[in-house]
N, C-alpha and C positions, 0 to 999 in steps of 0.2 A: 505493498499501500504506500502511497506516496506520503502519507502524514503520518507524525508518530506521537507527538503528545501536543494538546491544548489546553491551557489553563481556564480556559472560559467554559470548558466541557463539566469541569467540575467533578468533585468525587463520587457522585450519584449520577450515571451515566446508563443508558439503555442501549445496548448495541443489537442490530435487526436488519435479517435480510427482508426488503421491502416487496411486496408485492403487488401494491398499489400502481404501479406503474405497468406501461406497455413494456417497457427496460427495467429489466432486475436491478436492484440496486441493495448496496450495504450501507449502512450508517451507524453512526453514533450521537445520542441526541445528550443535550445536556440537562440537566437535571431539572430545569427551570423552564425546560421546551421553547429557550430563545434563538437555541444555535445547533446545528448540526454540522457533521463532517462524514463526507462518505466516497465512496466509488459505485461506478457502472462502468460498461463497457458500452459502446454505441453500435449501432445499427445501420442500414441502408436508410431507410423509411425514418420518417419524423415521427416522433413518440412523446411520452411522459416517463418522467423519472420521478420515484417515493422520495421524499425526504427527510421525512418521520418526525418535523417538527409539530404533529397535532393542532397545527392554525397555520393560516395563510403565509407562505415566505414570502418577506418583502424585498431582500436582498438573496441574490443567486451567485455565485463565484464558480465558474468553472473552468480548469485547466488540462491539457495535455500535453505531456512531455514532448511530443512532436510537434509540440506551436508554443515554444515558451516564450515569443515576442508577442503571445495573444491570449492574455488571460480576461476573459470575457465576463462581464457583470451585468445582471440584470438587478434593477431599481427602480421600485414603482413612483417614485418620485423625479424621476429623471428627464419625463416628457409626458404631457398630458396624454398621449399614446404610450406609455412606457412598454407595454409587451411586443410593441413592435420595433423598438431601439433597446440600443444596448452599448457598452461602453467596455475600452480596456483597460485593465487596472496598471500595464506597466507602459502604456502611451498617454499622449497628453490631450488628445481627441475628445473633443465631445459627445456629444450622443449622435449617434447614427440608425439609421432604418435600415432592417433589413427581416425578411420572413427566415433568412438562415439559419438566426440565432435561436430565438425562441418562438418560431412557427408563430409567431404573432399571437400568443395566449399567452393570457398572463397566470400565475400561477394559483393553486389552490391550497386549501387544508391538509393535501394529503401529496400534491405532484407538483413538478415544473414541468414546462415543455420543452423539448428541443426540436429543433429545423432539422434541415437535411445536411446541414453545415459542417466541416469537418472539425470545427473550433467545439462545438458543443457534441457533436454526435459521428456520425462516420462507422461504418463497418470495419470492428474487431478492437477498433479505438478504444483504451483502455481510457477512464476520465476520472476525475477525482472534483468533489464538488463543497464548497460551503454555503450553507443556508442558513440566514435569519429572518427573525421576526421579533417584532417589540412585545416586552414583557414590561409592565410596570414596577418601577424599581430597580430592574437590573439591565435591559438594554432597551435602547430605541434607534428604530430605523427612519427616518425622515426627510424633511427636505426644509428649507428657507429658499426668501428674494431676498436678496441685496438690496441696499439701500444708497450706498453709494459715497456714506458720508463716513468721514473718519469714528465717530461715535456709531456703529456698525447695530445690527440688529441682535435682539436678545433672543435667544433659540431656548423656550423652555422644553428641559428633556423629562424632569421631576424627579430627578436625583442629580449628586454630585459625582463629574464622570472621572474616568480614570482613562480613557482611550478614548480618542476622537478621529475616525478616520471621513475627510471631508473633498467636495470634487466639484468644481464648476461642470456644470453639464450642458448649459448652452454657449458652450464658445470653448476655444483651448484653452487649457487650464493644467498644472501638475495636480495629481492626488498628494493630499497631505495627512502626515498621522501625527498627533499632539499627545502626549500623555501625562500624566499625574507621575509618574516613575522621576523623567528627566526635569519635571518642573514641578515641582513640589509644591510651590507659591508662586502665587499670579506675578508678572506677565506669565502667562505662558509661550513662550517663542521659539524652543526648541522644537526641531520637528525632522523626521524623513519623508524622503518624495519617491512611495512605489513605482511611478511614472518613469524614474531616471537611475541612473546608478549613482548619485550624488550622496556624498559620506552627510552626515548630519550637518543641517544648516541651523540659522539662529536668524528669526523674523520677530518683529512682534504682531500677533496676528489676535490674540483672544485671552479672554481671561477663562478659569473654571470658575462657576457660581456653584453656590449647593443647590440649586435649581435647575443647572442647567451650562449654557456659553453666553459670553457677551463677546461679538466681535469688534476687535479695537484696529480695525484700518479699514481704508478704500481700497487698498490693494485689489486690481480685476480679479486674481485668485480666489479670492475669499469673499468680494463684495462690489462686485457692479451693479448700478441700480439697474434692477427690474432684471439682473441676472437671476438664474436657476441654482440652486447648488443643492448637492445631496449628501446626507450624512450616516455613518454609525456609531452608535456611543454604548459604551459599555458603563455602568456605574461603578463609581468607588464603594465599594461592599463594606471595605474597612476592616477593623481588627488584623491589617498586612497579611488578611487572606485568609484568616485563621476562624473569620466569624461568618456564620451562613448568611446568605441575604434574607431579606426579609421582603416578600415577595409582594406585588401591589402598593408598596407606598412608594 
């Protein structure tokens, strides 16, 4: 398998072979049901893949070792017709349209759909995937609209974040990862960019608040006026990882 260990899964996970989709898959699901990681083998025809979340998948990442330059992302907030669009995690392009990726079909509570393209499908091609959904107090998958001001939008997550992955979808921009480990106090400025091979950089971008994130720049990668931005946020549960999450808070 292409994955080894994911802290987000927690200690109480469920590993299953899913009959839910037309393409068989195996997944491990976090105890909170907010995150799953799995594998499947592609086929020639478009189909569906079981993700195991128990709720509608709001973000899906699929990769194929044969296409390392094209890690494909579905995110429900990427565009008004999100199921027809895709993003590339290791590229800077905005949302693009193609039926080949997600078969123009939004995920359900049991499966996500794949088209006939080799990036998400393809006869005998081994795939790995990550799937996410929002769970109160634990994880938030969402989007925001920029205002173009140095005092940017406040993004209400309902929790203090430990991890924040963000990308502009309405135009070219890098993906950014900010976290509370490298920035335990505000401002949160150290970041990694999955869309480049660059090392850690520093730029004043945001604050992590008790209830979410405050954007602190008018830089276009974070806050173009009327620009669309997607994110994936994980909660700072507390106790240095030793305390269980309190779901629904």
